[in-house]
C-alpha positions in Angstrom: -1.1 47.9 15.7 -1.7 44.2 15.9 -3.7 42.2 13.4 -6.4 39.9 14.6 -6.7 36.6 12.7 -10.2 35.5 11.9 -10.9 31.9 12.7 -11.3 29.5 9.8 -15.0 29.0 8.8 -14.3 25.3 8.8 -12.7 23.6 11.7 -10.4 20.7 11.1 -12.8 18.1 12.5 -15.5 19.0 10.1 -13.1 19.0 7.2 -11.9 15.5 8.0 -15.4 14.2 8.5 -16.4 15.6 5.1 -13.4 14.0 3.4 -14.2 10.7 5.0 -17.9 10.9 3.9 -17.0 11.8 0.3 -14.4 9.0 0.3 -16.9 6.5 1.4 -19.5 7.6 -1.2 -16.9 7.3 -3.9 -15.8 3.9 -2.6 -19.4 2.5 -2.8 -20.1 4.0 -6.2 -16.8 2.6 -7.7 -17.5 -0.7 -6.0 -20.9 -0.9 -7.7 -19.4 -0.2 -11.1 -16.8 -2.9 -10.6 -19.3 -5.4 -9.2 -21.6 -5.0 -12.2 -18.6 -5.6 -14.5 -19.3 -2.5 -16.7 -15.7 -2.1 -17.7 -14.8 -3.3 -21.2 -11.0 -2.8 -21.0 -9.1 -6.0 -22.0 -6.8 -5.7 -18.9 -9.8 -5.5 -16.6 -11.8 -8.3 -18.3 -13.0 -10.7 -15.6 -10.9 -9.1 -12.9 -12.6 -9.2 -9.5 -11.6 -5.7 -8.3 -12.4 -4.6 -4.8 -12.1 -1.0 -3.6 -10.7 -1.1 -0.1 -10.3 2.6 0.6 -10.7 6.0 -1.0 -8.6 8.9 0.5 -9.6 12.4 -0.6 -7.4 15.4 -0.4 -8.5 18.3 1.8 -9.6 20.4 -1.2 -11.6 17.3 -2.5 -9.8 17.6 -5.9 -7.9 14.3 -5.9 -9.1 10.9 -4.7 -6.6 8.1 -4.2 -8.4 4.8 -4.8 -6.9 1.7 -3.2 -7.9 -1.4 -5.1 -7.2 -5.1 -4.4 -7.6 -7.9 -6.8 -7.8 -11.6 -6.1 -6.3 -14.2 -8.4 -3.5 -14.2 -10.9 -3.6 -10.7 -12.3 -0.6 -8.4 -13.0 -1.0 -5.3 -10.9 0.8 -3.1 -13.5 -1.7 -4.1 -16.2 -4.5 -3.6 -13.7 -3.4 0.0 -13.0 -2.9 0.7 -16.6 -6.4 -0.5 -17.4 -7.9 1.5 -14.6 -6.1 4.6 -15.8 -7.6 4.2 -19.3 -11.0 3.6 -17.7 -10.8 6.7 -15.5 -12.9 9.0 -17.7 -15.7 6.4 -17.9 -15.5 5.8 -14.1 -15.7 9.5 -13.4 -18.8 9.8 -15.6 -20.5 6.8 -14.0 -19.7 7.8 -10.4 -20.8 11.4 -11.1 -24.3 10.1 -11.8 -24.7 8.6 -8.3 -22.4 10.9 -6.2 -23.5 14.5 -6.5 -20.5 16.8 -6.0 -19.8 20.2 -7.4 -16.5 18.9 -8.9 -15.7 15.2 -9.3 -12.2 14.5 -8.0 -9.4 13.2 -10.1 -9.0 9.4 -9.5 -5.5 8.0 -8.8 -5.5 4.3 -8.5 -3.1 2.3 -6.3 -2.8 -1.3 -5.4 -3.8 -1.8 -1.7 -0.6 -2.9 0.1 -2.5 -4.6 2.9 -3.4 -7.6 0.8 0.2 -8.3 -0.1 1.2 -7.8 3.5 -1.4 -10.2 4.7 -0.2 -12.8 2.2 3.3 -12.3 3.4 2.3 -12.8 7.0 0.4 -16.0 6.0 3.4 -17.3 4.3 5.5 -16.7 7.4 3.0 -18.4 9.6 3.0 -21.5 7.4 6.8 -22.0 7.7 7.6 -25.3 9.5 9.8 -23.6 12.2 7.1 -21.0 13.0 4.4 -23.6 13.1 6.6 -25.7 15.5 7.3 -22.6 17.7 3.6 -21.8 17.8 2.6 -25.4 18.7 5.1 -25.3 21.6 3.9 -21.9 22.8 0.3 -23.0 22.8 1.0 -26.3 24.4 2.6 -24.5 27.3 -0.4 -22.3 27.8 -2.7 -25.3 28.2 -0.6 -26.8 31.1 -1.9 -26.0 34.5 0.5 -23.8 36.6 1.7 -25.2 39.9 
């Protein structure tokens, strides 16, 4: 006798879409809290924090929050301050985002900001600037 598997009540596309929507709702709610400067942690005092992305696990129990900060702030102190502020942040976000269970927040520094700074530093090097100037000057010449 062969067993017949029942199809999942949720297809993968619907699950991904829900995760994305929940992540965006959390990103906006956290961004509003950071924008208002409602955090009173000494490591977060005056820190312009931007939430660039929130990735939610398929079971919606954990949300990885990618933050970026501009200026001279220590990322390690920033993450420690956000970890201490997590209970407050969950309480504030739960007032605007209505979910059955508020996910656990894990904060990480967004690597794309550091990567873009690294690319900018490379593009400012004299040899690269010279090579780019030569490349673009050849493109302006009419071909024979």
